[in-house]
N, C-alpha and C positions, 0 to 999 in steps of 0.2 A: 485870541480866541473869543468870539462873541458869546453872548449869554446863551443863545439857542444851542450852539455847538457844545458848550460846557454842560448843559443839561443832558444832551444826548449821550456825551461821553460818560457822565455820571450814571445815567440809567444803564448803559452797557456794563459799566463796572459792577453795579449792584446785581445785574443779571448774572454776571460771571460768578460773583460771590455766592449768589443763591444756588446756582448749579453745583458749585463746589460743596456747599453745605448739604444739599440734597444728596449728593453722591456719598457723603460720609454717613448720613442718616440711613440711606438705602441699604448700606451693608457692603459686602465684599465686591470687588471688581468682577468683570466677566471671567477674567483669567482665574481668579480665586474660586468663583462659582463653578467653573468647569473642573476643578480639582476634585477627584473622587473622595468621598469621606473615608477616614481611616478605618480599616477593618478591625474588628475586635480580636484579641487573642482568645483562645478557647482551651480550657483544661477540663478534661473529663476524668473523674475519680470513680473507681469501681472497687467495692469490697466483695468478698467471697463468702457466701452463706450468711449474709447479714439480714436478719429478719426485721420487719417493719418497725417493731416497737423497741428495738435495742438502741434507742437514742433518747437523750433527756428531753429534747423538744417534742418528742412523740408521746410524752407523758410518763416515761420510765423514771421513777423517783430514785433509783439506785445508781444506774450507770452514769459515768462521768464523761460527757462529750461536749465540753464547753465551746470548742472551736466549731464543731459542726452545728451546734445549737445557734451560735452567733451567725453562721452562714445562712441558716434558715430564717432567722429573724430579720436579716437584711435582704432576703430574697423571697422565693416562693417555695413553700413546702407542700408536697402532694401527699396527703395522708392516705389516699386510695391508689397507691401505685402497685402494680403487679407485673409478674413476668408471664410470658405465654408458655414457657416450658421451664420447670424448676430443676435444671441441672446445668453445671458450669459450661460445658462445651457448647450446648445448644443455645443457652441464653446469651453467651458472648457472641456467637455467630449472629443472633437476632439483633443484638445491640449494634454491631458493626454494620450489618446489612440493612436494618430496618425491615426485616422479613420474619415471618413465621417459619418454624422448622419445616413445615409442609412445603415451603417454597425454596428455602436455601439448602435443604437436604443434608445439613450437618447433623447427624444423629448418633455420632459416637466420638471417641477421643482421638481418632487417627485420620479422619477424613479432612482433607484440605479444601479451602475455597479454590474454585477454578480460577485461572488468570482473569477471566472476565468478571467473576464475582468479586475478586479482590479489588479490581479497578473501580467497582461500584460500592465499596465500603466508604463510610464517611471520611476516614483519614485520607484516602487516596483521591477522593473527589475534592477535598480541600486542598490537597497538594497541587492538583491540576489547576485550581483557582488561585494559586500563588502562595499558599501557606507552606511554611516549614513544618514538618510533622515528626513527632517523636513518640516512642512507646517505652514505658517503664513498667517492669513487673512481670505478671503472668499473662501471656497472650491467650493461651487456652483453647485455640482452635487448630486442630490438625497436627501433623508431625513435621510439617515444613512451613513455618510461619514466614511471611513476606519481609524478612529482615532487610534485604537489600533495597527495598522500595521506600524505606524510611530514611529521613535525614539523621535520626538519632535512634539508637536501639539499645536498651539496657534490660534485656530479659536474660536471666542467668542460665536457663535451660528450657528445653521443650517440656510440654505437659505440666504436671504438678511439680513446682519447685519445692525444695526442702525449706524448713524454717530456719535452720542454722547450717551454715557452711563456711568454708575458709575462703577468704577473698584473695586477690592477687598478691597482697602483701603478707599473706600468711596469718591474717587475723580472723578469728571467728566473728561472724556477723549475723544478726537476725534478719530475716527477709524484709520485715517492715522497715528496719533501719537502712537496708540496702536500697529499698524503694526511695526512701528520703534522700539518699545520696544521689540517686539517678535523677530525681526531680531537680535537686539543687544544681547538678551539672548541666542539665538541659537549659535551665533558665539562665545560668551564667553564660552559656555558649550562644544562645539565640536571642537574648534581650536586645532590643533596639535594631534588629536586623529584618524587620518586616513582620507581618502577622504569623502566628504559629498556632498549632493545635497539638497539645500534649495529652496523650491517653495514659492514665496511670492505673495500674491494676494490682491491687494488694492480694496476697494469699490470705491474710487475716480477714475474718476469724475462722477460716476453714480449719478443720482438724488436720493433724498430720496422720495420713493413712498408715495403718500398720496393725499388728496384732499383739496388744490392743492398740487402738488409735489413741493419740495423745494431743495435748494442746501446749506446745512449747511457748513460753512467755518470756519476754525480755526481763532480765534480772531486776531492773528498776521498778517493774510493775508487780512483782511476785507477792508482795504483801498487800497490794490494793484489794479492797473489799473483804479482807480476811475476817473481820469481826462482824460482817453484815450477813444476816440470814437471808438466803435467796428464797423467794416464794415458790411454792410447789403448785403447778397449774392444776386446775380442777380435773382436766382430762388425763392427768398422770395416774389417776385411780385405775387399778387393774381391770375394772369392769369395762372400760372403754376399749382396751385392747381385746378383751374377750368378746366384745360385740361384733368384731369383724368376721366375715365369712371364712370358711375353712381354707380356701385357696390363698387368702391373704394372711391369715393368722398362723404363720409357720415360722420356725426358727431360721428358715432359709431366706426369709424376707430381710433384705439388707437393713431396712429401717429398724427391725427388731434385733438383728445381729449386732448392730453397732450400739444399740441401747444397752445391752447387757454389761459391757465393760465401762460404761460411762454414766448410766442412770439407774442401774438395778438396785442400788442401796441409797438410803438418804445421804450418806457421806459422799458417795460418788456424784450424786445429783448436785450437792453444794459445790464440790470442787470443779465440776465441769462447767457450771454456769459462771462461776467466778472467773475461770480461765477464759471463757468465751468473752466475757465483759472486759477482761484485762487486755485481750488482743484488740478489741474495738477501741479502747482508750488509747492504745498504742497508735492506731490509725489516726485518731483525733489529734494526737500530738504532731503527727506529720502535717496535717491540715493547717495547724497553727503555724508551723515553721514555713510552710508554703506561702501563706498569706503575708507573713512578715517579710519574706524575701521579695514577693511581688511589690510590696510597699517600698522596700529599700531600693529596688531597681526602677521605681516609678512606673510600674506596670499595673498597679492595682486599680486604676481608674479606667483601664481599657482591657481588662481580662475577665471573661465570663467563666464561672466555675460551676460545673454540674456534678452532683454526687449521687450515686445509686448503688444498690446491692444487686448482685447477679441472680440471686434467688433467696428465699427465706430459709428457715431452719427450725426443726422440731427440737425443743429442749425438754424432752420427756413427754410432750403432749401425745395423747392417743397411744402411749406406750412405745414411742419411737424416738430415734435420733436420726437427723438427716433432713431430706427434702423429698422431691420427686412427686408426691401425691398431691391431691387438690385442696387440702386444708389451708386455711389462712396462714398458719405458721409457715407453710412451705412456699406459698406463691406470692405473698405480699411482702414488699420491700420498701426501704426508705428511698426517697427521691427529693433532692433539693436543687433548685436552679437559682443561682446567684448571678445577677447582672448589675454591675455598678451604675448602668444607665437606666435602670428601672425607675419608673415614676414612683414618687413617695406613696401614692395611694395603693400601689401593688406590693410594696415591700412588707414582708411579714404576713402575707396572705396565705390562706390554706384552701385552695379551690377543692371542691368536693368531687370534681370530675375524675373518672377512671383514667389513669395514666399507665402506659405499658412500656416495656423495654424496647419494643419496636418503634417507639416514638423518639428515641434518643437521636438516631441518625438524622431524621428529618428536622428535628429541632436545632441541632448543631449546624446543619447546612443552612438553615434559614437565618441563623445569627450572622453567618458570613455572606448572605445574599447569594448563595449558590442554589440553583434550581434543584428541586427534589425529583429524583428519577421516578418514573411511573411504576417501576418494579418495586419500590418501597411501599410497604403496607401500613406504616405508621403515619402519624400526623405531627405537625408543629404544635407543641404544647403551649407555646407562648403567643400564638396567634390570637389577637383580640376577637372576641365574639365567635370563636370556633364552636361548632356544635359538639356537645358532649356525647360520649359513648353511652349507649344504653346497656351494653353488655360486651363480652369478648369470649373468644374461643380459647380453651386451654387444651394442650396436648402434651403427653409424655409417653413416647413409644420406644425409649431405649431399653434394651435387654429383654424385658418380658418376664412372665411368671416362671418359677416361683420367686426369683430374686427381686425383680421390680415389676410387678403386674402393670401392664399398660393401661393408661387411663386418658380419657378425653372428656370434654364437657363444656359447659357454658356458665359464666359468672356474670351476675347482674348486681346492682347495688343492694338488692334485697334477698335474692335467692341464688343458690348454687346447685347445679346439676352436674354430677360426674358419673361416667359410665366406664367400668372396667371392661374393655372391649374384647378381651380374650374369653371372658366368662359371662358377659351379658348382665353383670351385676350393676345395679344403679344406686346412687346416693342422691338425696335431695335434702338440702338444708335451707332453713330460713335464716340467713346469716345476720339479718338486721335484728331479729328477735332472739336468735340463738347464736351469738358471735363466736362461741367456742365450739360450735358444731357438735353438740352433745347428743342430738337425736336425729336419726335418719328417717325422713318422712316419706320415702319413696313408696312405701306400702300403705300409707295412711289414706283412707278414703276421702277425707276432707281436702286433701291436696292432689287428688287425681287430675283435676283440670289443670293445675299449675304444672304437674309432671308432664302431661301431654303437650302443653304449650312449650316447655323447655326441650322436650324430645324433638319437636318439630324445628325449633330454633337451632338446636344442635346440628341437625342434618343440613340446614341452610348454611350455617357458618362453616361447617366442615368443607363444603364445596367452595366457598368464597376464599378460603385461605390458601388454596393451591397455587 
């Protein structure tokens, strides 16, 4: 081989080596690039009657929720999360469908989703996209839940489940512990078999309905908080109940009816709040076990966890126990979104934007890359630079006076307007300056302009949520 040929061969060899090196530097091959990214697993956790401030990470110095607090510190905490209707059946329907009550039409405890509506709930849309779907706990919508459309179903009964019952082996078990077993079984069955979406719905910390209502707590938590004095809210003062109009201030009002056996004495108040906190700590324990199992199964780096309450709860505020009406205690809830793929700059953040229960379905679908149906009225909470809400419409039209007077209104970051639609009675609160809603400003001359503004906004929003 002459010198010229040797040079040419050498140059060709160097070129081939350069191409090879470039191919390594450039990253995966075409075949690898065409492989779709792995879809995340999704777990949605829902508590029942869990008010916004009953979490350590929300500033509560008494309640013990270390696992939920850790979830928030590694994810995104929404301190201004609300429900559009504060009652279990309606809120759960809104979470599943991404719609206001005015659109999904679930306004009682017996009405089922239509087949078309079920097909457009977030779990069934994810199933259509290739996810395995499971439900554990309390479904809470209608008399005929879509059990046969799920790959895994562990709901022990329709409607409100009991707290304590006898399982198949004849052993008594608490509902929260039953939920923990269901979660464990689902993860063991579906780990490593493709993407999954598990919806987990606790009964806790909902009371056990009865006469009187009670709060059955697991034996291991019965001594928790025993020596801690629970603070009494400002609006527990009898003058706040006395300030309501006659149609509302009646013993037939369910909020007052349930207050009597649970909050009418200082001793009852202390016991009820302690039991309420104990049930939440029981939920927190399940969250800790869930995260440990995800890590053990090597699913923790590809599983998104979303935690929310289905509505808030009066713990004696305004002389009531329960939810339903428009006060912060009733409509404001905890909301945490934990995504292990979240950038470091977003972990531990607390965006001030208003988040709603109707946002859950669009957000979960977006995580999976599934298009959001136009029928959904919520938005993807994790979408970067998404415009923040300036207000939202609130509605509660179940039952009616005198048991549960119907109420609708508008909530903004600074003001709240509520109208009891059967009676034409209005409330106006400046929630930024008066967060406990101690003074109704609807008849105050200085706030007439703001009242008119929110009256007009109420009419606009009422039409848009249909």
